[in-house]
C-alpha positions in Angstrom: 148.7 176.6 160.5 152.1 178.3 159.1 152.8 180.6 156.3 151.1 184.1 155.1 147.7 184.8 155.6 146.2 185.1 151.9 143.0 187.2 151.0 141.1 185.3 148.7 139.8 188.8 146.6 137.3 186.8 145.0 134.9 187.1 147.5 135.0 190.5 147.9 132.0 192.3 145.8 133.5 194.3 142.5 132.9 198.1 142.6 130.7 199.3 139.3 130.4 202.4 138.5 127.1 203.8 137.9 125.4 207.1 137.1 125.1 209.6 140.0 121.2 209.7 141.4 118.8 212.1 140.0 117.8 214.8 142.2 114.1 214.5 143.0 111.9 217.3 142.3 111.3 219.7 145.6 107.8 219.5 147.1 106.3 222.8 147.3 105.9 223.5 151.2 102.5 224.3 152.4 103.3 226.0 155.9 104.9 229.3 156.0 107.1 230.1 159.0 108.6 233.2 160.8 112.0 233.0 158.7 109.6 232.8 155.3 107.7 236.2 156.7 110.9 237.5 157.6 112.6 236.9 154.0 109.4 238.2 152.3 108.7 241.3 154.2 112.3 242.5 155.2 110.5 242.9 158.3 112.4 241.6 162.0 111.5 238.5 163.7 109.2 240.0 166.3 107.3 241.7 163.4 107.1 238.3 161.4 105.4 236.3 164.7 103.3 239.4 165.3 102.0 239.2 162.1 101.3 235.3 161.6 99.6 235.8 165.0 97.4 238.4 163.4 96.7 236.4 160.5 96.0 233.2 162.4 93.5 235.2 164.6 91.8 237.0 161.9 91.3 233.6 160.3 89.6 232.4 163.2 92.8 229.4 163.6 93.5 227.8 166.9 97.5 228.1 168.2 98.4 224.7 167.3 97.2 225.1 163.5 99.6 226.3 160.9 99.1 228.8 158.6 99.3 227.8 154.9 101.3 230.0 152.3 98.0 230.5 150.2 96.5 232.2 153.3 99.7 234.2 154.4 99.6 235.4 150.5 95.6 236.1 150.2 95.6 238.1 153.9 98.6 240.1 152.2 97.5 240.7 148.4 100.6 239.2 147.4 100.3 236.8 144.5 101.1 233.4 145.3 103.8 232.7 142.5 105.6 235.8 143.2 106.8 234.4 146.5 107.4 230.8 146.1 111.1 231.4 145.4 111.8 233.2 148.5 110.1 230.2 150.8 113.1 228.3 152.3 113.1 224.7 151.9 
């Protein structure tokens, strides 16, 4: 049992260089949140929360239901394509 300890390097996996993984395209988000409304309108967090509440109330949504980007755009009269890049992922 005496003698130096020798590692058998043949049992270790060989590391092979591979291509870096490709980025998956981002799926556009359906829901709009307070931070998104702040970014779009440039208004405060409180104004944005109130605006979302007002839109949900006008659409007869329940408090647990979310507001979609399309509903927000329709209510505000903003083209959907013009705000798509502003929505934070």
